All heavy atoms as a GROMACS GRO file, in nm:
protein
  648
    1MET      N    1  11.744   5.065  10.979
    1MET     CA    2  11.694   4.957  10.896
    1MET      C    3  11.808   4.861  10.867
    1MET      O    4  11.920   4.904  10.844
    1MET     CB    5  11.642   5.011  10.764
    1MET     CG    6  11.516   5.088  10.775
    1MET     SD    7  11.463   5.138  10.611
    1MET     CE    8  11.370   5.280  10.656
    2ASN      N    9  11.776   4.737  10.864
    2ASN     CA   10  11.878   4.638  10.830
    2ASN      C   11  11.835   4.562  10.706
    2ASN      O   12  11.728   4.503  10.702
    2ASN     CB   13  11.898   4.539  10.946
    2ASN     CG   14  11.967   4.602  11.063
    2ASN    OD1   15  12.051   4.689  11.044
    2ASN    ND2   16  11.933   4.561  11.182
    3PHE      N   17  11.917   4.571  10.607
    3PHE     CA   18  11.896   4.498  10.483
    3PHE      C   19  12.012   4.402  10.467
    3PHE      O   20  12.123   4.431  10.508
    3PHE     CB   21  11.895   4.592  10.362
    3PHE     CG   22  11.784   4.692  10.363
    3PHE    CD1   23  11.808   4.824  10.399
    3PHE    CD2   24  11.656   4.656  10.329
    3PHE    CE1   25  11.707   4.918  10.400
    3PHE    CE2   26  11.553   4.749  10.330
    3PHE     CZ   27  11.579   4.880  10.366
    4ILE      N   28  11.984   4.290  10.406
    4ILE     CA   29  12.093   4.199  10.372
    4ILE      C   30  12.134   4.232  10.230
    4ILE      O   31  12.060   4.205  10.135
    4ILE     CB   32  12.049   4.051  10.385
    4ILE    CG1   33  12.010   4.023  10.530
    4ILE    CG2   34  12.161   3.960  10.338
    4ILE    CD1   35  11.951   3.886  10.552
    5LEU      N   36  12.250   4.298  10.218
    5LEU     CA   37  12.297   4.340  10.086
    5LEU      C   38  12.376   4.228  10.019
    5LEU      O   39  12.445   4.151  10.086
    5LEU     CB   40  12.388   4.463  10.100
    5LEU     CG   41  12.327   4.588  10.160
    5LEU    CD1   42  12.431   4.699  10.167
    5LEU    CD2   43  12.207   4.635  10.081
    6LYS      N   44  12.365   4.224   9.890
    6LYS     CA   45  12.450   4.134   9.812
    6LYS      C   46  12.591   4.192   9.811
    6LYS      O   47  12.610   4.310   9.843
    6LYS     CB   48  12.395   4.119   9.671
    6LYS     CG   49  12.259   4.053   9.672
    6LYS     CD   50  12.205   4.035   9.533
    6LYS     CE   51  12.069   3.966   9.544
    6LYS     NZ   52  12.007   3.943   9.418
    7ASP      N   53  12.689   4.110   9.777
    7ASP     CA   54  12.828   4.155   9.782
    7ASP      C   55  12.852   4.282   9.701
    7ASP      O   56  12.916   4.376   9.748
    7ASP     CB   57  12.923   4.044   9.735
    7ASP     CG   58  12.934   3.930   9.836
    7ASP    OD1   59  12.900   3.951   9.954
    7ASP    OD2   60  12.977   3.821   9.796
    8PHE      N   61  12.799   4.288   9.579
    8PHE     CA   62  12.823   4.406   9.494
    8PHE      C   63  12.753   4.529   9.551
    8PHE      O   64  12.803   4.641   9.537
    8PHE     CB   65  12.782   4.380   9.348
    8PHE     CG   66  12.633   4.381   9.324
    8PHE    CD1   67  12.569   4.498   9.287
    8PHE    CD2   68  12.559   4.264   9.336
    8PHE    CE1   69  12.433   4.499   9.263
    8PHE    CE2   70  12.423   4.265   9.313
    8PHE     CZ   71  12.360   4.382   9.276
    9GLN      N   72  12.639   4.510   9.618
    9GLN     CA   73  12.570   4.623   9.680
    9GLN      C   74  12.649   4.674   9.801
    9GLN      O   75  12.663   4.794   9.821
    9GLN     CB   76  12.430   4.582   9.723
    9GLN     CG   77  12.337   4.551   9.607
    9GLN     CD   78  12.208   4.488   9.652
    9GLN    OE1   79  12.206   4.408   9.746
    9GLN    NE2   80  12.100   4.520   9.584
   10ASN      N   81  12.700   4.581   9.880
   10ASN     CA   82  12.780   4.617   9.996
   10ASN      C   83  12.909   4.687   9.954
   10ASN      O   84  12.951   4.785  10.016
   10ASN     CB   85  12.810   4.492  10.080
   10ASN     CG   86  12.847   4.526  10.221
   10ASN    OD1   87  12.788   4.612  10.282
   10ASN    ND2   88  12.946   4.458  10.272
   11ASP      N   89  12.970   4.639   9.846
   11ASP     CA   90  13.091   4.704   9.792
   11ASP      C   91  13.061   4.848   9.751
   11ASP      O   92  13.138   4.940   9.780
   11ASP     CB   93  13.148   4.627   9.673
   11ASP     CG   94  13.207   4.493   9.712
   11ASP    OD1   95  13.233   4.470   9.832
   11ASP    OD2   96  13.227   4.410   9.620
   12ALA      N   97  12.948   4.868   9.682
   12ALA     CA   98  12.910   5.002   9.638
   12ALA      C   99  12.886   5.093   9.758
   12ALA      O  100  12.932   5.208   9.761
   12ALA     CB  101  12.784   4.995   9.551
   13LYS      N  102  12.816   5.042   9.858
   13LYS     CA  103  12.790   5.122   9.979
   13LYS      C  104  12.921   5.159  10.049
   13LYS      O  105  12.940   5.274  10.088
   13LYS     CB  106  12.700   5.044  10.075
   13LYS     CG  107  12.673   5.122  10.203
   13LYS     CD  108  12.607   5.038  10.308
   13LYS     CE  109  12.708   4.940  10.364
   13LYS     NZ  110  12.662   4.867  10.480
   14ASN      N  111  13.012   5.064  10.061
   14ASN     CA  112  13.139   5.092  10.128
   14ASN      C  113  13.222   5.194  10.052
   14ASN      O  114  13.286   5.280  10.112
   14ASN     CB  115  13.218   4.962  10.150
   14ASN     CG  116  13.154   4.875  10.256
   14ASN    OD1  117  13.084   4.923  10.344
   14ASN    ND2  118  13.176   4.746  10.246
   15LYS      N  119  13.218   5.187   9.918
   15LYS     CA  120  13.290   5.287   9.837
   15LYS      C  121  13.229   5.425   9.856
   15LYS      O  122  13.300   5.526   9.861
   15LYS     CB  123  13.288   5.247   9.690
   15LYS     CG  124  13.380   5.132   9.659
   15LYS     CD  125  13.375   5.094   9.513
   15LYS     CE  126  13.462   4.972   9.488
   15LYS     NZ  127  13.454   4.926   9.348
   16MET      N  128  13.097   5.430   9.870
   16MET     CA  129  13.030   5.558   9.893
   16MET      C  130  13.070   5.615  10.030
   16MET      O  131  13.093   5.735  10.043
   16MET     CB  132  12.879   5.540   9.883
   16MET     CG  133  12.831   5.510   9.743
   16MET     SD  134  12.658   5.457   9.734
   16MET     CE  135  12.574   5.604   9.789
   17LEU      N  136  13.079   5.529  10.131
   17LEU     CA  137  13.120   5.574  10.264
   17LEU      C  138  13.264   5.626  10.260
   17LEU      O  139  13.295   5.729  10.321
   17LEU     CB  140  13.107   5.461  10.366
   17LEU     CG  141  12.964   5.425  10.403
   17LEU    CD1  142  12.961   5.294  10.482
   17LEU    CD2  143  12.896   5.537  10.481
   18GLU      N  144  13.351   5.556  10.189
   18GLU     CA  145  13.490   5.602  10.174
   18GLU      C  146  13.495   5.736  10.101
   18GLU      O  147  13.573   5.824  10.135
   18GLU     CB  148  13.573   5.499  10.096
   18GLU     CG  149  13.599   5.372  10.172
   18GLU     CD  150  13.664   5.264  10.086
   18GLU    OE1  151  13.712   5.296   9.975
   18GLU    OE2  152  13.663   5.148  10.129
   19PHE      N  153  13.410   5.751  10.000
   19PHE     CA  154  13.404   5.874   9.922
   19PHE      C  155  13.367   5.993  10.011
   19PHE      O  156  13.419   6.103   9.994
   19PHE     CB  157  13.302   5.858   9.809
   19PHE     CG  158  13.296   5.973   9.714
   19PHE    CD1  159  13.385   5.982   9.609
   19PHE    CD2  160  13.200   6.072   9.729
   19PHE    CE1  161  13.380   6.089   9.520
   19PHE    CE2  162  13.194   6.179   9.641
   19PHE     CZ  163  13.284   6.187   9.537
   20MET      N  164  13.276   5.971  10.105
   20MET     CA  165  13.235   6.079  10.195
   20MET      C  166  13.351   6.129  10.280
   20MET      O  167  13.356   6.245  10.316
   20MET     CB  168  13.120   6.034  10.284
   20MET     CG  169  12.991   6.008  10.209
   20MET     SD  170  12.928   6.150  10.117
   20MET     CE  171  12.871   6.255  10.250
   21ASP      N  172  13.446   6.042  10.309
   21ASP     CA  173  13.564   6.083  10.385
   21ASP      C  174  13.653   6.179  10.307
   21ASP      O  175  13.732   6.252  10.364
   21ASP     CB  176  13.647   5.960  10.427
   21ASP     CG  177  13.575   5.876  10.531
   21ASP    OD1  178  13.491   5.932  10.606
   21ASP    OD2  179  13.601   5.755  10.538
   22LEU      N  180  13.640   6.178  10.174
   22LEU     CA  181  13.719   6.267  10.089
   22LEU      C  182  13.661   6.408  10.084
   22LEU      O  183  13.722   6.498  10.027
   22LEU     CB  184  13.728   6.210   9.947
   22LEU     CG  185  13.792   6.073   9.935
   22LEU    CD1  186  13.782   6.023   9.791
   22LEU    CD2  187  13.937   6.076   9.981
   23LYS      N  188  13.544   6.427  10.143
   23LYS     CA  189  13.476   6.557  10.149
   23LYS      C  190  13.447   6.616  10.012
   23LYS      O  191  13.455   6.736   9.990
   23LYS     CB  192  13.556   6.655  10.235
   23LYS     CG  193  13.574   6.608  10.377
   23LYS     CD  194  13.652   6.706  10.459
   23LYS     CE  195  13.673   6.649  10.599
   23LYS     NZ  196  13.752   6.734  10.683
   24LYS      N  197  13.413   6.530   9.919
   24LYS     CA  198  13.372   6.576   9.786
   24LYS      C  199  13.228   6.624   9.792
   24LYS      O  200  13.153   6.589   9.882
   24LYS     CB  201  13.384   6.462   9.684
   24LYS     CG  202  13.524   6.407   9.670
   24LYS     CD  203  13.612   6.501   9.595
   24LYS     CE  204  13.750   6.439   9.574
   24LYS     NZ  205  13.836   6.520   9.497
   25LYS      N  206  13.187   6.703   9.694
   25LYS     CA  207  13.053   6.760   9.696
   25LYS      C  208  12.952   6.679   9.616
   25LYS      O  209  12.833   6.695   9.634
   25LYS     CB  210  13.056   6.903   9.645
   25LYS     CG  211  13.130   6.996   9.739
   25LYS     CD  212  13.116   7.139   9.699
   25LYS     CE  213  13.190   7.225   9.801
   25LYS     NZ  214  13.167   7.365   9.779
   26GLU      N  215  12.999   6.596   9.525
   26GLU     CA  216  12.906   6.519   9.442
   26GLU      C  217  12.940   6.371   9.451
   26GLU      O  218  13.056   6.332   9.455
   26GLU     CB  219  12.913   6.562   9.296
   26GLU     CG  220  12.850   6.696   9.270
   26GLU     CD  221  12.843   6.725   9.122
   26GLU    OE1  222  12.858   6.634   9.039
   26GLU    OE2  223  12.822   6.842   9.089
   27LEU      N  224  12.834   6.293   9.452
   27LEU     CA  225  12.847   6.149   9.456
   27LEU      C  226  12.742   6.092   9.361
   27LEU      O  227  12.624   6.127   9.371
   27LEU     CB  228  12.824   6.098   9.598
   27LEU     CG  229  12.817   5.948   9.619
   27LEU    CD1  230  12.951   5.884   9.584
   27LEU    CD2  231  12.781   5.917   9.762
   28VAL      N  232  12.784   6.009   9.268
   28VAL     CA  233  12.692   5.951   9.170
   28VAL      C  234  12.696   5.800   9.186
   28VAL      O  235  12.803   5.739   9.190
   28VAL     CB  236  12.731   5.989   9.026
   28VAL    CG1  237  12.642   5.920   8.925
   28VAL    CG2  238  12.728   6.140   9.008
   29LEU      N  239  12.578   5.740   9.197
   29LEU     CA  240  12.566   5.595   9.201
   29LEU      C  241  12.502   5.550   9.071
   29LEU      O  242  12.388   5.585   9.042
   29LEU     CB  243  12.480   5.551   9.321
   29LEU     CG  244  12.445   5.403   9.326
   29LEU    CD1  245  12.571   5.318   9.342
   29LEU    CD2  246  12.348   5.377   9.441
   30ARG      N  247  12.579   5.479   8.992
   30ARG     CA  248  12.527   5.424   8.866
   30ARG      C  249  12.522   5.274   8.879
   30ARG      O  250  12.621   5.210   8.917
   30ARG     CB  251  12.619   5.459   8.750
   30ARG     CG  252  12.600   5.597   8.701
   30ARG     CD  253  12.674   5.617   8.571
   30ARG     NE  254  12.741   5.745   8.582
   30ARG     CZ  255  12.853   5.777   8.523
   30ARG    NH1  256  12.915   5.689   8.448
   30ARG    NH2  257  12.905   5.895   8.538
   31SER      N  258  12.408   5.218   8.844
   31SER     CA  259  12.390   5.074   8.852
   31SER      C  260  12.272   5.037   8.762
   31SER      O  261  12.180   5.117   8.746
   31SER     CB  262  12.363   5.035   8.997
   31SER     OG  263  12.375   4.899   9.017
   32PRO      N  264  12.271   4.916   8.707
   32PRO     CA  265  12.162   4.877   8.617
   32PRO      C  266  12.026   4.875   8.685
   32PRO      O  267  12.016   4.863   8.808
   32PRO     CB  268  12.201   4.735   8.574
   32PRO     CG  269  12.345   4.722   8.604
   32PRO     CD  270  12.373   4.813   8.718
   33THR      N  271  11.922   4.885   8.604
   33THR     CA  272  11.785   4.874   8.653
   33THR      C  273  11.768   4.743   8.728
   33THR      O  274  11.812   4.638   8.682
   33THR     CB  275  11.687   4.880   8.535
   33THR    OG1  276  11.706   5.003   8.466
   33THR    CG2  277  11.543   4.867   8.581
   34GLY      N  278  11.707   4.752   8.845
   34GLY     CA  279  11.679   4.632   8.923
   34GLY      C  280  11.795   4.583   9.009
   34GLY      O  281  11.786   4.476   9.070
   35SER      N  282  11.902   4.660   9.014
   35SER     CA  283  12.019   4.617   9.090
   35SER      C  284  12.014   4.656   9.237
   35SER      O  285  12.101   4.618   9.314
   35SER     CB  286  12.146   4.672   9.026
   35SER     OG  287  12.145   4.813   9.030
   36GLY      N  288  11.914   4.734   9.276
   36GLY     CA  289  11.897   4.769   9.416
   36GLY      C  290  11.957   4.902   9.457
   36GLY      O  291  12.006   4.916   9.569
   37LYS      N  292  11.952   5.001   9.367
   37LYS     CA  293  12.008   5.133   9.401
   37LYS      C  294  11.939   5.193   9.524
   37LYS      O  295  12.005   5.250   9.610
   37LYS     CB  296  11.995   5.228   9.281
   37LYS     CG  297  12.088   5.194   9.166
   37LYS     CD  298  12.073   5.292   9.052
   37LYS     CE  299  11.945   5.280   8.976
   37LYS     NZ  300  11.927   5.157   8.899
   38THR      N  301  11.809   5.176   9.534
   38THR     CA  302  11.736   5.230   9.648
   38THR      C  303  11.781   5.163   9.778
   38THR      O  304  11.801   5.229   9.879
   38THR     CB  305  11.584   5.212   9.628
   38THR    OG1  306  11.546   5.276   9.508
   38THR    CG2  307  11.506   5.271   9.745
   39ILE      N  308  11.800   5.033   9.774
   39ILE     CA  309  11.846   4.958   9.892
   39ILE      C  310  11.988   5.002   9.928
   39ILE      O  311  12.020   5.021  10.046
   39ILE     CB  312  11.841   4.806   9.865
   39ILE    CG1  313  11.698   4.760   9.838
   39ILE    CG2  314  11.904   4.729   9.981
   39ILE    CD1  315  11.603   4.781   9.950
   40ILE      N  316  12.074   5.018   9.827
   40ILE     CA  317  12.212   5.062   9.851
   40ILE      C  318  12.211   5.199   9.917
   40ILE      O  319  12.280   5.223  10.017
   40ILE     CB  320  12.294   5.065   9.720
   40ILE    CG1  321  12.312   4.924   9.664
   40ILE    CG2  322  12.431   5.130   9.743
   40ILE    CD1  323  12.366   4.921   9.521
   41LEU      N  324  12.133   5.293   9.862
   41LEU     CA  325  12.128   5.429   9.916
   41LEU      C  326  12.069   5.431  10.056
   41LEU      O  327  12.117   5.503  10.144
   41LEU     CB  328  12.047   5.520   9.824
   41LEU     CG  329  12.117   5.560   9.695
   41LEU    CD1  330  12.021   5.634   9.603
   41LEU    CD2  331  12.238   5.647   9.725
   42THR      N  332  11.966   5.351  10.080
   42THR     CA  333  11.906   5.344  10.212
   42THR      C  334  12.007   5.294  10.315
   42THR      O  335  12.022   5.351  10.424
   42THR     CB  336  11.782   5.254  10.211
   42THR    OG1  337  11.690   5.303  10.114
   42THR    CG2  338  11.716   5.248  10.347
   43SER      N  339  12.078   5.190  10.280
   43SER     CA  340  12.179   5.134  10.370
   43SER      C  341  12.294   5.233  10.391
   43SER      O  342  12.343   5.250  10.503
   43SER     CB  343  12.231   5.002  10.313
   43SER     OG  344  12.324   4.944  10.400
   44PHE      N  345  12.334   5.300  10.284
   44PHE     CA  346  12.440   5.401  10.292
   44PHE      C  347  12.400   5.514  10.387
   44PHE      O  348  12.475   5.553  10.476
   44PHE     CB  349  12.471   5.457  10.153
   44PHE     CG  350  12.544   5.588  10.155
   44PHE    CD1  351  12.677   5.595  10.190
   44PHE    CD2  352  12.476   5.706  10.125
   44PHE    CE1  353  12.744   5.716  10.193
   44PHE    CE2  354  12.542   5.827  10.127
   44PHE     CZ  355  12.676   5.832  10.161
   45ILE      N  356  12.280   5.568  10.368
   45ILE     CA  357  12.234   5.680  10.451
   45ILE      C  358  12.225   5.636  10.596
   45ILE      O  359  12.267   5.708  10.687
   45ILE     CB  360  12.099   5.734  10.400
   45ILE    CG1  361  12.119   5.803  10.264
   45ILE    CG2  362  12.036   5.831  10.500
   45ILE    CD1  363  11.990   5.833  10.190
   46ASP      N  364  12.174   5.516  10.620
   46ASP     CA  365  12.164   5.464  10.756
   46ASP      C  366  12.302   5.452  10.821
   46ASP      O  367  12.324   5.499  10.932
   46ASP     CB  368  12.093   5.328  10.753
   46ASP     CG  369  12.060   5.276  10.891
   46ASP    OD1  370  12.007   5.354  10.972
   46ASP    OD2  371  12.088   5.158  10.917
   47ASP      N  372  12.396   5.390  10.750
   47ASP     CA  373  12.532   5.374  10.804
   47ASP      C  374  12.601   5.508  10.824
   47ASP      O  375  12.667   5.531  10.926
   47ASP     CB  376  12.618   5.286  10.713
   47ASP     CG  377  12.584   5.139  10.722
   47ASP    OD1  378  12.488   5.103  10.794
   47ASP    OD2  379  12.652   5.059  10.657
   48PHE      N  380  12.586   5.597  10.726
   48PHE     CA  381  12.653   5.727  10.736
   48PHE      C  382  12.597   5.808  10.852
   48PHE      O  383  12.672   5.867  10.929
   48PHE     CB  384  12.638   5.803  10.604
   48PHE     CG  385  12.712   5.933  10.605
   48PHE    CD1  386  12.850   5.936  10.594
   48PHE    CD2  387  12.644   6.053  10.618
   48PHE    CE1  388  12.920   6.056  10.596
   48PHE    CE2  389  12.712   6.174  10.620
   48PHE     CZ  390  12.850   6.175  10.609
   49CYS      N  391  12.466   5.810  10.866
   49CYS     CA  392  12.405   5.886  10.976
   49CYS      C  393  12.444   5.827  11.111
   49CYS      O  394  12.474   5.902  11.204
   49CYS     CB  395  12.253   5.889  10.960
   49CYS     SG  396  12.199   5.990  10.820
   50ASN      N  397  12.446   5.696  11.122
   50ASN     CA  398  12.489   5.632  11.247
   50ASN      C  399  12.634   5.668  11.278
   50ASN      O  400  12.668   5.695  11.393
   50ASN     CB  401  12.471   5.481  11.241
   50ASN     CG  402  12.326   5.440  11.253
   50ASN    OD1  403  12.246   5.509  11.313
   50ASN    ND2  404  12.293   5.327  11.193
   51ARG      N  405  12.718   5.666  11.177
   51ARG     CA  406  12.859   5.700  11.197
   51ARG      C  407  12.874   5.845  11.243
   51ARG      O  408  12.953   5.876  11.332
   51ARG     CB  409  12.936   5.677  11.067
   51ARG     CG  410  13.085   5.692  11.082
   51ARG     CD  411  13.156   5.644  10.960
   51ARG     NE  412  13.153   5.747  10.858
   51ARG     CZ  413  13.216   5.739  10.743
   51ARG    NH1  414  13.285   5.632  10.714
   51ARG    NH2  415  13.210   5.836  10.655
   52CYS      N  416  12.794   5.934  11.185
   52CYS     CA  417  12.800   6.075  11.223
   52CYS      C  418  12.751   6.096  11.365
   52CYS      O  419  12.806   6.177  11.439
   52CYS     CB  420  12.719   6.159  11.127
   52CYS     SG  421  12.791   6.170  10.963
   53LEU      N  422  12.648   6.024  11.403
   53LEU     CA  423  12.594   6.039  11.538
   53LEU      C  424  12.693   5.991  11.643
   53LEU      O  425  12.694   6.041  11.755
   53LEU     CB  426  12.462   5.962  11.551
   53LEU     CG  427  12.343   6.023  11.478
   53LEU    CD1  428  12.224   5.930  11.485
   53LEU    CD2  429  12.308   6.160  11.535
   54LEU      N  430  12.777   5.893  11.607
   54LEU     CA  431  12.875   5.842  11.702
   54LEU      C  432  12.996   5.933  11.715
   54LEU      O  433  13.073   5.922  11.808
   54LEU     CB  434  12.922   5.702  11.658
   54LEU     CG  435  12.816   5.593  11.666
   54LEU    CD1  436  12.870   5.463  11.605
   54LEU    CD2  437  12.769   5.572  11.808
   55SER      N  438  13.011   6.024  11.619
   55SER     CA  439  13.126   6.113  11.618
   55SER      C  440  13.087   6.249  11.675
   55SER      O  441  12.977   6.298  11.654
   55SER     CB  442  13.178   6.131  11.476
   55SER     OG  443  13.275   6.232  11.473
   56LYS      N  444  13.178   6.310  11.744
   56LYS     CA  445  13.155   6.446  11.796
   56LYS      C  446  13.212   6.552  11.703
   56LYS      O  447  13.213   6.668  11.734
   56LYS     CB  448  13.218   6.460  11.935
   56LYS     CG  449  13.166   6.364  12.037
   56LYS     CD  450  13.021   6.391  12.068
   56LYS     CE  451  12.972   6.295  12.176
   56LYS     NZ  452  12.831   6.293  12.190
   57SER      N  453  13.262   6.510  11.588
   57SER     CA  454  13.325   6.602  11.495
   57SER      C  455  13.223   6.698  11.434
   57SER      O  456  13.119   6.657  11.385
   57SER     CB  457  13.393   6.522  11.382
   57SER     OG  458  13.429   6.607  11.277
   58ALA      N  459  13.254   6.826  11.435
   58ALA     CA  460  13.165   6.926  11.377
   58ALA      C  461  13.150   6.903  11.227
   58ALA      O  462  13.043   6.922  11.172
   58ALA     CB  463  13.218   7.066  11.404
   59GLY      N  464  13.257   6.862  11.161
   59GLY     CA  465  13.250   6.836  11.017
   59GLY      C  466  13.155   6.723  10.986
   59GLY      O  467  13.078   6.730  10.890
   60LEU      N  468  13.157   6.619  11.066
   60LEU     CA  469  13.066   6.507  11.044
   60LEU      C  470  12.922   6.545  11.076
   60LEU      O  471  12.830   6.498  11.010
   60LEU     CB  472  13.107   6.385  11.127
   60LEU     CG  473  13.218   6.299  11.069
   60LEU    CD1  474  13.248   6.182  11.161
   60LEU    CD2  475  13.185   6.249  10.930
   61GLU      N  476  12.903   6.631  11.174
   61GLU     CA  477  12.768   6.675  11.206
   61GLU      C  478  12.706   6.750  11.088
   61GLU      O  479  12.589   6.731  11.056
   61GLU     CB  480  12.768   6.763  11.330
   61GLU     CG  481  12.796   6.685  11.457
   61GLU     CD  482  12.810   6.774  11.579
   61GLU    OE1  483  12.777   6.894  11.570
   61GLU    OE2  484  12.855   6.722  11.682
   62LYS      N  485  12.785   6.833  11.021
   62LYS     CA  486  12.735   6.906  10.904
   62LYS      C  487  12.706   6.808  10.790
   62LYS      O  488  12.604   6.818  10.723
   62LYS     CB  489  12.838   7.010  10.859
   62LYS     CG  490  12.795   7.091  10.739
   62LYS     CD  491  12.672   7.174  10.767
   62LYS     CE  492  12.634   7.257  10.647
   62LYS     NZ  493  12.502   7.316  10.662
   63ARG      N  494  12.794   6.710  10.771
   63ARG     CA  495  12.771   6.611  10.665
   63ARG      C  496  12.651   6.523  10.698
   63ARG      O  497  12.581   6.477  10.610
   63ARG     CB  498  12.897   6.530  10.641
   63ARG     CG  499  13.004   6.617  10.578
   63ARG     CD  500  13.125   6.547  10.528
   63ARG     NE  501  13.154   6.422  10.591
   63ARG     CZ  502  13.274   6.373  10.608
   63ARG    NH1  503  13.378   6.441  10.566
   63ARG    NH2  504  13.295   6.257  10.664
   64PHE      N  505  12.624   6.501  10.829
   64PHE     CA  506  12.504   6.427  10.869
   64PHE      C  507  12.380   6.502  10.823
   64PHE      O  508  12.287   6.444  10.768
   64PHE     CB  509  12.503   6.409  11.021
   64PHE     CG  510  12.371   6.359  11.073
   64PHE    CD1  511  12.336   6.226  11.056
   64PHE    CD2  512  12.283   6.444  11.138
   64PHE    CE1  513  12.214   6.180  11.103
   64PHE    CE2  514  12.162   6.398  11.185
   64PHE     CZ  515  12.127   6.266  11.168
   65GLU      N  516  12.380   6.633  10.844
   65GLU     CA  517  12.267   6.715  10.802
   65GLU      C  518  12.247   6.705  10.651
   65GLU      O  519  12.135   6.691  10.602
   65GLU     CB  520  12.291   6.860  10.844
   65GLU     CG  521  12.180   6.955  10.807
   65GLU     CD  522  12.212   7.099  10.846
   65GLU    OE1  523  12.279   7.119  10.949
   65GLU    OE2  524  12.169   7.188  10.773
   66ILE      N  525  12.356   6.709  10.577
   66ILE     CA  526  12.350   6.697  10.431
   66ILE      C  527  12.298   6.560  10.391
   66ILE      O  528  12.213   6.548  10.303
   66ILE     CB  529  12.488   6.726  10.368
   66ILE    CG1  530  12.525   6.873  10.389
   66ILE    CG2  531  12.491   6.688  10.220
   66ILE    CD1  532  12.669   6.906  10.359
   67ALA      N  533  12.347   6.455  10.456
   67ALA     CA  534  12.303   6.319  10.424
   67ALA      C  535  12.155   6.302  10.454
   67ALA      O  536  12.081   6.240  10.378
   67ALA     CB  537  12.385   6.217  10.503
   68LEU      N  538  12.109   6.362  10.562
   68LEU     CA  539  11.968   6.353  10.597
   68LEU      C  540  11.883   6.425  10.493
   68LEU      O  541  11.781   6.371  10.448
   68LEU     CB  542  11.946   6.414  10.736
   68LEU     CG  543  11.808   6.399  10.796
   68LEU    CD1  544  11.770   6.252  10.806
   68LEU    CD2  545  11.806   6.464  10.933
   69GLN      N  546  11.925   6.542  10.450
   69GLN     CA  547  11.853   6.615  10.345
   69GLN      C  548  11.854   6.534  10.216
   69GLN      O  549  11.754   6.528  10.144
   69GLN     CB  550  11.915   6.752  10.323
   69GLN     CG  551  11.894   6.847  10.437
   69GLN     CD  552  11.976   6.975  10.422
   69GLN    OE1  553  12.052   6.991  10.328
   69GLN    NE2  554  11.960   7.065  10.517
   70PHE      N  555  11.967   6.471  10.184
   70PHE     CA  556  11.980   6.388  10.065
   70PHE      C  557  11.882   6.272  10.072
   70PHE      O  558  11.812   6.242   9.976
   70PHE     CB  559  12.124   6.338  10.055
   70PHE     CG  560  12.148   6.240   9.945
   70PHE    CD1  561  12.147   6.280   9.813
   70PHE    CD2  562  12.172   6.107   9.974
   70PHE    CE1  563  12.171   6.190   9.711
   70PHE    CE2  564  12.195   6.016   9.874
   70PHE     CZ  565  12.194   6.058   9.742
   71GLY      N  566  11.875   6.208  10.188
   71GLY     CA  567  11.783   6.096  10.206
   71GLY      C  568  11.639   6.138  10.188
   71GLY      O  569  11.561   6.069  10.122
   72ILE      N  570  11.603   6.251  10.243
   72ILE     CA  571  11.467   6.302  10.228
   72ILE      C  572  11.438   6.331  10.082
   72ILE      O  573  11.331   6.299  10.031
   72ILE     CB  574  11.446   6.427  10.316
   72ILE    CG1  575  11.449   6.386  10.464
   72ILE    CG2  576  11.316   6.499  10.280
   72ILE    CD1  577  11.460   6.504  10.560
   73MET      N  578  11.533   6.391  10.010
   73MET     CA  579  11.515   6.421   9.869
   73MET      C  580  11.495   6.294   9.787
   73MET      O  581  11.406   6.284   9.705
   73MET     CB  582  11.636   6.498   9.815
   73MET     CG  583  11.627   6.531   9.668
   73MET     SD  584  11.781   6.598   9.604
   73MET     CE  585  11.886   6.453   9.606
   74ILE      N  586  11.579   6.191   9.813
   74ILE     CA  587  11.570   6.065   9.739
   74ILE      C  588  11.433   6.002   9.760
   74ILE      O  589  11.365   5.962   9.665
   74ILE     CB  590  11.681   5.968   9.782
   74ILE    CG1  591  11.819   6.018   9.738
   74ILE    CG2  592  11.656   5.827   9.730
   74ILE    CD1  593  11.837   6.024   9.588
   75PHE      N  594  11.390   5.991   9.885
   75PHE     CA  595  11.264   5.924   9.911
   75PHE      C  596  11.144   6.004   9.868
   75PHE      O  597  11.042   5.948   9.830
   75PHE     CB  598  11.256   5.882  10.058
   75PHE     CG  599  11.347   5.767  10.087
   75PHE    CD1  600  11.462   5.784  10.160
   75PHE    CD2  601  11.320   5.642  10.036
   75PHE    CE1  602  11.548   5.678  10.183
   75PHE    CE2  603  11.403   5.536  10.058
   75PHE     CZ  604  11.518   5.553  10.133
   76SER      N  605  11.154   6.137   9.866
   76SER     CA  606  11.042   6.215   9.815
   76SER      C  607  11.026   6.193   9.665
   76SER      O  608  10.915   6.191   9.613
   76SER     CB  609  11.059   6.364   9.848
   76SER     OG  610  11.168   6.419   9.775
   77ARG      N  611  11.137   6.173   9.594
   77ARG     CA  612  11.129   6.145   9.450
   77ARG      C  613  11.074   6.005   9.424
   77ARG      O  614  11.003   5.983   9.329
   77ARG     CB  615  11.266   6.162   9.385
   77ARG     CG  616  11.308   6.305   9.376
   77ARG     CD  617  11.438   6.320   9.304
   77ARG     NE  618  11.475   6.460   9.300
   77ARG     CZ  619  11.582   6.506   9.242
   77ARG    NH1  620  11.667   6.424   9.181
   77ARG    NH2  621  11.609   6.635   9.241
   78ILE      N  622  11.109   5.910   9.509
   78ILE     CA  623  11.062   5.773   9.493
   78ILE      C  624  10.912   5.766   9.516
   78ILE      O  625  10.840   5.695   9.446
   78ILE     CB  626  11.137   5.679   9.590
   78ILE    CG1  627  11.282   5.664   9.547
   78ILE    CG2  628  11.068   5.542   9.598
   78ILE    CD1  629  11.369   5.594   9.647
   79LEU      N  630  10.862   5.843   9.611
   79LEU     CA  631  10.722   5.837   9.648
   79LEU      C  632  10.630   5.912   9.552
   79LEU      O  633  10.509   5.902   9.563
   79LEU     CB  634  10.702   5.889   9.790
   79LEU     CG  635  10.770   5.806   9.899
   79LEU    CD1  636  10.756   5.875  10.034
   79LEU    CD2  637  10.715   5.666   9.904
   80ARG      N  638  10.684   5.985   9.459
   80ARG     CA  639  10.601   6.060   9.363
   80ARG      C  640  10.524   5.968   9.273
   80ARG      O  641  10.555   5.867   9.234
   80ARG     CB  642  10.686   6.152   9.278
   80ARG     CG  643  10.728   6.275   9.351
   80ARG     CD  644  10.796   6.368   9.257
   80ARG     NE  645  10.864   6.470   9.334
   80ARG     CZ  646  10.948   6.553   9.282
   80ARG    NH1  647  10.978   6.550   9.155
   80ARG    NH2  648  11.005   6.644   9.356
   0.00000   0.00000   0.00000
């Protein structure tokens, strides 16, 4: 999916991608109501999964699986 992110949304997504490189277990996105958290997360998951698919690293493949599960969890909560 391609979304046109605003600068602050793109900054948040890029920080999240950098955070994933640190191999931390928790990531929290805080942003005001109406600021586009769903769009940021969708773009993040898309970019992260694409990056993992381009890499042959076993560590990234495992994180891809986690990101995919995370994406499914987020959207299942949104659709409730």
